[in-house]
N, C-alpha and C positions, 0 to 999 in steps of 0.2 A: 705455548711459549708464553703468551702474556702472563698467564698463572705463575709460571716459573720465575719470570722477570720480577712479578710482584712479590714472591717468596724471597728472591735475593735482596729485593728492596729492603723487606724487614730486617735482615742480618746487617745490611749496610746502614740502616736506621739506628741500630743498636750502637754502631760505631760512632754515628753522628751524635747520639745522645752521650755516650761516654766522653766524647771530645768536649762536650758542653758541661757536664756535670761530673767529671772525674774528681776524685779526691784532692784536694788543694795541696796535700803535702808533696805532691809530685806534679810536675807541669804536664800538660796533655800531650805536648810533643814527645815527652820522654815515654809516655805510655805507648805511644804510637811505635816509636823506634823501638821499644823494647818487644813488641808484638811483631813487627815486620822482622827483626833480627832472628827471633826464634823460629819463625816461618823459614827465613832465608838460609839460615845456617844449620837448622836441625830437621824441621819437619819436611820441607820441600826436598831437600837431599834424600830423606828417607823415603819419599814417594818415588822419587827418580829411580832409586836404586830397586826398590821394590817392584816397579812396572818394567822397566826397561830391562832388567835381569831376566824376566820371563818373556818379554815381548819378541815376536819374530822380526829379524832383520831381513827384509826382502825388498823388492823393487819399489814397493810403495813408500818406503822410508825416504829414497831418493826423490821420488815424486813429491812428497809432502814438503821436503825441504826446498826443492826447485820452485814449487808453487809459491811458498811463503816469501822466498828471495825474491821472485818476479814481482809479487805484490808490493814488497818493501822498495824495490827499485822505482817501479812506476809512480808510487805514491809520493816518494822523495823528488823524483824529477817533476812531477806535476805542481807540487807545493814550490819548488824553486822557480817554475816558470810563473806560478801565481804572484810570487814576491817581487817579481820585476814590475808588476802593476800596482803594487801597494807601497805607500810611502811610510815606511816603518824603519825603527833603528835597528843596528846590527844584532844586539841582544834578543829584540823581538824576532828577527828573521831566523834566529837559531831556535828559538823557543817553538816557532811555527812549524819549522822544518821537522824538529822531533815530535811535535805533537800531531802532524798529518801522517808521520811514516810509520810509527810504531804502535801497534794495537795492545790492548790489555789481555793479551791471549792467555796468560796463566792466572793472574788474580781474578779475571772474571770469567775467561773462556772456560777454565776447567770446571767450575760449577755449573755453568749454564749449559755446556754441551752435556755433562754427565747427567744432568736432570732431565734434558729432552731427547737425548740419543742412547744414553746408557754409560756405565762404567767403562766399556771398551774405548770410549774417547779418550781416556787417560793418556794412552800411549801416543795417539795423535796429537793431542796437546803438547805433550812433552817433546816430541820430535819436531813440531811446528815451531815452538819457543826455543828449544836448545840447539836446534840444528840450523836454525836461521835467525830468528829475531834477537836473541841474547848476544850471540857473536857479532852480528851487525851492529847492534846497540853499542857493545863495548869497543868496537874498532871504528867504523864509520861515524857512528853517532857521537862518539867522544872527540873525534877530530872535528866534527861540525861545531860541536859544543865550544871547543878549544878556539876554533877559529872565529866565531862570532861572539864569544864572550869577552870578559874584560880581565881574565886571569891571565898571569904570565907563567904559570906554573908548567913545568915540562910534563908531557904525557907519554905514557908507554902503553898503548892499546894491548898488547900481549900480556903485560903485566896485569892489566885490568882483567883480561880474561881468566888468568891465574888464580885469581882472587874469588872466582865464583864457586862457591861449594857446590850448587847444583850440577854444574859443569864437570866437576871432579867426580861426582856421583854417577854422571852419566858414562864418563870414560871408565870407571871402574865397573859398572854394570854391563857396559858393552863388552869388556873383556871377559866378565863371567858368563855372559851370554854366548858368546862366539866359541868359547871353550867348553861349553855344555855343563858348567859347574852347577850341581843342584843346590837348591836354596834350601838349607836347614828349617826345620819346621819351626824352631824355637826363634830363630831370626825373622823368619817370614811372618809370625805372628807379631812380633815387636815392630818391625817395619810397616806392618799394616795398621797396627795401633796408633803409631807416630803419624802416619799418613791420613788418618781420619779427622787429625785437627786441621789439616791444611786448608780445606774449603771454608769452614766456618770462620777460621781467624783471618784467612784472606778478606773475606767480605767485610768483617768488622773493621779490620785495618783500612780498607778501602773507604768504609764511613769515616773513619778517624782521620783520612787524608784530605776529605772534601773541604775546600775553603769557601764558604758561602759569600764571602765579602769581595771575590774576586770577579765575579761576572758583572762586569760594568758595561754600560751602554756603547761606550768608546770602543770596547774591544770586538763588538757584534761584527763589523765589516771585515777585520782581521780572521775572525773565527769561521765565517761562513765557508770559505773554501777548505780550512781544515775538516768541517763537518762533512761536506760533499765527498771530499776524498776518502776519508776514513770510514764513513759509513755507507757509500754508494759505489764509489768507483773502485776501492780496494776490493771489496767481495765480487764485484764484476770481473776484475783481473784474475783473481783466484778462480772463480768459476770458468773462466775461459782456459787459463793456463791448466789448471787441474783436469778440464775435460779434454783437452789436446793430449795430455801427457796420459790419459787413460785411467784416472783415479776410479776405484769402484765406487759406485753412488753413494753409499752411506758414509764412506771416508771423505768423498767430494763435499758431501753436505756439511761435515764437521769442520773441514778445512775452510770453507766459504763462510761459515759462521764466525769462526775463529779471526779470519780477516776482516770480518765485519764488527769486531769489538771496538768499544771506544778508546780513547787515547791512554796510552800506559801510564799507571801511575807512577813507577819507579823514575820516569823522566823528570819529576819535581827534584828529585835528589841531585840528578845531573845538573839541572838549572841552577840550583843553589850552589853546588860546587865550582861551575865555571861562570857564575855571575851571568847568566842569561836572564830573560824577563821571567821569573818565576811566577808572578801574578798572573800573567797572560797565559802562560802555559797551565796552570791551574784552573784558570776560566776555561780552557780547552777540554780538560779533563771534566769538569763540571758539566759543561753543555754537552758535549758527545755523550756522556754517561745518561744524561737526561733523555736525549733524543733517542738513543739506542734502545731503549725500551719499546718504541715504536718500530724502528728500522729492523731490529733483530727479529721482532715478531713477524715482519713482512717477509723478510728473508727466508725464515723458517717455513712460512706456509708457501712461498714461491718454490722452494726447494723440495718440499714434500707433497706438493700438489700434483 
């Protein structure tokens, strides 16, 4: 696992270097947004369509979703309780709630689990994310951001869900799956080719999203609960719930690793949109990502031991 994490770090470093030395005629943030939009609107939906179309829909799908939902609920509750002991502003409270609750299940979970466990984990990652994390983020997460942020914009969580291309791809792929529609060979090759770009571009985009200037000493007391909840307690909850539900051992390992991923990158966009403390959230992403090199390695050895 440690070697895999170091390999991932190399691709992330490419993104960091690109952020620093990108051609001056286009702003670095424009490069990042173009890359993330390409993944979000084209490549990731292609991967979802390719994998879910052929994936088995059985009891494990519900178990994965319930395990992920339980993990999110416990993480959010624990962070909310911790906030009662912290003297922080409302925008900081919202940022910390999001940071502790939502793992980087797709952008980092997809390459990590694929490398250490195999390509079969793609379907587990997509079910974990699209049947739990993304819907909760774009409903409860948006409501939290709106409540604690400084924006007066009206929110429509269901409309937010309707604007997510991977969820549309999930719906289409599910219909094609349950109707036993065969996947044409030509389309299968095209989807597979597009899917191949998801992992490297995700990791490069992750590197381009890292903000080195955000990890300030004053943030550390606020970030410690986030790190403990996201990297230790969340995977413990996933392990307990998944075991209770009877998830098969290899699937359970994948789900626990996904729950142990660092803070979700996409939350930075939500913080910017709803005027939460984006610098604090970015610091949480940076710190949990660094610490996860060690914690994910430990979790993998515990689960495979």
